[in-house]
C-alpha positions as CSV (number, residue, x, y, z in Angstrom):
1,M,-1.1,-2.0,29.0
2,A,-0.7,0.6,31.8
3,N,1.3,-1.9,33.9
4,F,3.7,-2.5,30.9
5,L,4.2,1.2,30.2
6,C,3.9,2.8,33.6
7,E,5.1,0.3,36.3
8,H,8.4,-1.4,36.8
9,R,10.1,-3.6,39.4
10,F,12.5,-0.7,40.2
11,E,11.3,2.2,42.3
12,Q,12.5,5.5,41.0
13,Q,15.5,6.5,43.1
14,Q,18.8,8.4,42.7
15,I,22.4,7.3,43.1
16,K,25.1,9.8,43.8
17,S,28.6,9.6,42.2
18,Q,31.5,9.0,44.5
19,D,32.4,12.7,44.6
20,G,28.7,13.5,45.4
21,K,28.4,16.0,42.5
22,H,26.5,13.9,40.0
23,I,23.2,12.0,40.2
24,L,22.1,8.9,38.3
25,P,18.3,8.4,38.4
26,Q,17.0,4.9,38.3
27,G,13.6,3.5,37.4
28,L,11.1,3.6,34.6
29,F,11.0,6.9,32.6
30,H,9.1,8.4,29.7
31,R,10.8,10.8,27.3
32,K,8.3,12.8,25.3
33,Y,9.2,14.3,21.9
34,Y,7.4,17.5,20.7
35,L,7.4,19.4,17.4
36,D,5.9,22.9,17.5
37,G,4.2,22.1,20.7
38,E,2.6,18.9,19.4
39,L,3.4,15.5,21.1
40,I,4.7,13.4,18.3
41,A,6.5,10.4,20.1
42,V,7.1,8.8,23.4
43,S,10.0,6.6,24.5
44,V,9.6,4.2,27.5
45,F,12.9,3.1,29.1
46,C,14.4,1.9,32.3
47,I,17.5,3.3,33.9
48,M,19.2,0.5,35.8
49,P,22.4,0.3,37.8
50,H,24.5,-0.7,34.8
51,G,22.7,1.0,31.9
52,V,19.6,1.8,30.0
53,E,17.1,-0.7,28.7
54,S,14.6,0.6,26.1
55,Y,11.1,-0.8,26.5
56,Y,8.8,0.7,24.0
57,F,8.6,3.6,21.5
58,F,5.5,4.9,19.8
59,Y,5.0,7.9,17.5
60,D,2.5,9.6,15.3
61,P,2.7,7.8,12.0
62,K,2.6,11.0,10.0
63,Y,6.2,11.7,11.3
64,K,7.6,8.3,10.2
65,P,9.9,10.0,7.7
66,L,11.7,11.7,10.6
67,S,13.0,8.3,11.9
68,L,12.1,9.2,15.4
69,G,12.9,5.7,16.7
70,V,16.5,6.3,15.6
71,V,16.5,9.7,17.3
72,S,15.4,8.1,20.5
73,V,18.0,5.3,20.3
74,K,20.8,7.8,19.8
75,W,19.5,10.0,22.7
76,E,19.5,6.9,25.0
77,I,23.0,5.9,23.9
78,D,24.3,9.4,24.4
79,F,22.7,9.4,27.9
80,V,24.6,6.2,28.8
81,L,27.9,7.7,27.5
82,E,27.4,10.9,29.4
83,K,26.5,9.2,32.7
84,Q,29.4,6.8,32.3
85,K,31.8,9.7,32.8
86,H,30.8,9.8,36.5
87,F,29.5,6.3,36.9
88,P,32.0,3.9,35.3
89,E,29.9,0.8,35.9
90,F,27.0,2.4,33.9
91,K,28.0,1.2,30.4
92,Y,25.3,-0.8,28.7
93,Y,22.5,0.0,26.4
94,T,19.9,-2.6,25.6
95,P,17.5,-1.7,22.7
96,G,14.9,-4.1,24.1
97,S,13.8,-7.4,22.6
98,Y,15.0,-8.5,19.2
99,I,13.1,-10.9,17.1
100,H,15.0,-11.6,13.9
101,T,11.9,-12.6,11.9
102,T,10.1,-9.3,12.7
103,H,10.9,-6.7,10.0
104,K,10.2,-3.7,12.4
105,M,13.1,-4.8,14.6
106,N,15.7,-5.0,11.9
107,Y,17.0,-1.4,12.7
108,K,18.5,-2.8,16.0
109,K,21.1,-4.6,14.0
110,K,22.6,-1.2,13.0
111,Y,24.0,-0.6,16.5
112,Q,27.2,-2.5,17.0
113,P,28.8,-4.1,18.9
114,M,25.7,-6.2,19.8
115,E,25.3,-9.3,21.9
116,L,22.4,-11.7,22.0
117,L,21.5,-14.0,24.8
118,C,21.6,-17.6,23.6
119,P,18.2,-19.3,24.6
120,V,19.9,-22.7,24.9
121,T,23.1,-21.9,26.9
122,Y,22.0,-18.6,28.4
123,K,25.4,-17.1,27.5
124,W,25.9,-13.8,25.7
125,R,27.2,-14.1,22.2
126,L,28.6,-11.4,19.9
127,F,26.1,-10.8,17.1
128,D,27.6,-9.7,13.8
């Protein structure tokens, strides 16, 4: 489990914008969410050259009504949009794997437009 949540093929590094004023970190990161000093959730995501890929999200079940996974997705999308202002090629957000038969992953369909990789042709197809 430590390898899945803590190690990644990309070493953490930084890329500077063309004007040299902005930095885009790259690698595997953890975003911690606190409420009144208590750790209530953690997001594990990777910042790659062209966008963010969400890997895993876990939270304290007593905070389920707060929809913390949605909060995390929105933060990651906003991060991409903010960085795209200075890094035009940085424009993709991948909410991680999607398995249509798994109820817990249905929330991912809410974020459009969405493309899925066809397992037969290996081409990206618009998902609607």
